[in-house]
C-alpha positions, -999 to +999 in steps of 0.1 A: -930+858-697-959+844-677-936+815-668-910+839-654-937+857-634-950+824-620-914+813-610-908+847-594-941+844-575-931+809-563-897+822-552-913+851-533-938+828-517-910+804-507-889+832-494-918+845-474-925+811-459-888+807-450-888+841-433-921+833-415-906+800-402-874+818-390-895+844-373-916+817-357-885+798-345-870+830-330-903+838-313-905+803-299-869+806-286-876+839-270-908+826-254-889+796-240-862+818-224-889+840-209-907+810-195-875+797-180-868+831-165-903+833-150-899+798-136-865+805-122-875+838-105-900+821-080-873+796-071-848+824-063-874+841-041-882+808-024-846+801-019-841+836-004-870+830+020-855+796+030-819+809+037-826+824+071-843+792+081-812+772+071-789+795+090-810+791+121-810+753+118-773+753+111-766+772+143-785+746+162-765+717+148-736+702+168-702+707+153-690+679+130-671+651+147-636+643+137-634+606+141-605+602+116-581+621+139-591+599+169-585+567+150-550+578+142-544+585+179-558+551+189-534+532+167-508+515+187-475+511+168-441+496+175-409+500+156-385+471+161-351+471+145-337+436+139-300+431+130-273+405+137-297+383+157-308+412+179-341+431+183-342+466+196-374+486+200-371+522+187-392+536+216-367+521+241-338+537+222-355+571+225-361+567+262-325+557+268-312+587+248-334+610+268-321+595+301-285+597+290-288+633+279-306+643+311-279+626+333-251+644+314-268+678+311-289+686+342-314+714+338-313+715+300-347+711+284-350+687+254-369+705+227-359+683+198-342+650+196-330+631+166-317+595+167-295+578+142-293+540+145-261+524+131-265+487+133-230+480+119-215+498+149-241+483+173-249+519+184-274+547+182-263+584+181-286+612+191-287+650+185-305+671+211-317+706+203-296+706+171-264+698+190-246+665+186-214+649+199-195+616+197-204+614+234-241+613+226-240+576+219-260+546+231-248+510+229-274+486+215 
């Protein structure tokens, strides 16, 4: 019977130690959270104090430059159509279509123009303001 009591005492002592360790671990975790909260609180206050300063300096700054858009505008491009030993520049076809339309339709404003190049016919057809015709043709 004394052996049973000794074993029970050891079990109780072991259980008490385990509970004590758990309690200490929980207490440590709680203390760490509180420490983190205390450290974070001054940062929030400091950040709140700095915000008005940032807004004032942001107002003084010049607006951001958009250099990418300027680069796209500065690019010089040419579209050349080559077929059957000929070369035709797309820009020239556009100008010719505008002139031909203006000559045939005086006083009509060109809002949109679409050009369809058909090398096999040696011609380009155009549609102005959504209206097209077989007469709207340029020989290449």
